[in-house]
C-alpha positions in Angstrom: 17.6 116.6 107.1 15.8 114.3 109.5 12.6 115.8 110.9 11.1 114.0 113.8 7.4 114.3 114.6 8.5 114.8 118.3 10.6 117.9 118.8 13.8 117.3 120.8 13.8 118.5 124.3 16.7 120.4 125.5 17.6 119.7 129.2 19.9 121.8 131.3 22.7 120.2 133.3 20.7 120.7 136.5 17.7 118.8 135.0 20.0 116.0 133.8 21.6 115.7 137.2 18.2 115.7 138.9 16.9 112.9 136.6 20.1 110.9 137.2 19.9 111.2 141.0 16.3 110.0 141.0 17.2 107.2 138.6 20.0 106.0 140.8 17.9 106.2 144.0 15.3 103.9 142.4 17.9 101.4 141.2 20.5 101.5 144.0 19.9 98.0 145.3 20.2 96.5 141.8 23.3 98.6 141.0 25.0 97.5 144.3 24.2 93.9 143.5 25.8 94.2 140.1 28.9 95.9 141.6 29.2 93.2 144.2 28.9 90.5 141.5 31.6 92.2 139.4 33.9 92.4 142.3 33.4 88.7 143.1 34.0 87.7 139.5 37.1 89.9 139.3 38.6 88.4 142.5 37.8 84.9 141.4 39.4 85.4 138.0 42.5 87.0 139.6 42.8 84.1 142.1 42.4 81.4 139.4 44.8 83.2 137.1 47.4 83.7 139.8 47.1 80.0 140.7 47.5 79.0 137.0 50.6 81.1 136.6 52.1 79.7 139.9 51.5 76.1 138.7 53.0 76.8 135.3 56.2 78.3 136.9 56.4 75.7 139.7 56.3 72.7 137.4 
């Protein structure tokens, strides 16, 4: 069995939620930027793919 020199810490659901909320508050701007970038990439990909399919069926 693996014995770690550092004992594992058991967190309650409330502690996990509290830590997650603080983590998201500190990184909100970066997360929103990544979401916006993902949306833009998705829309661009959809537009180019739709245009490619249209051109293939048109000609």
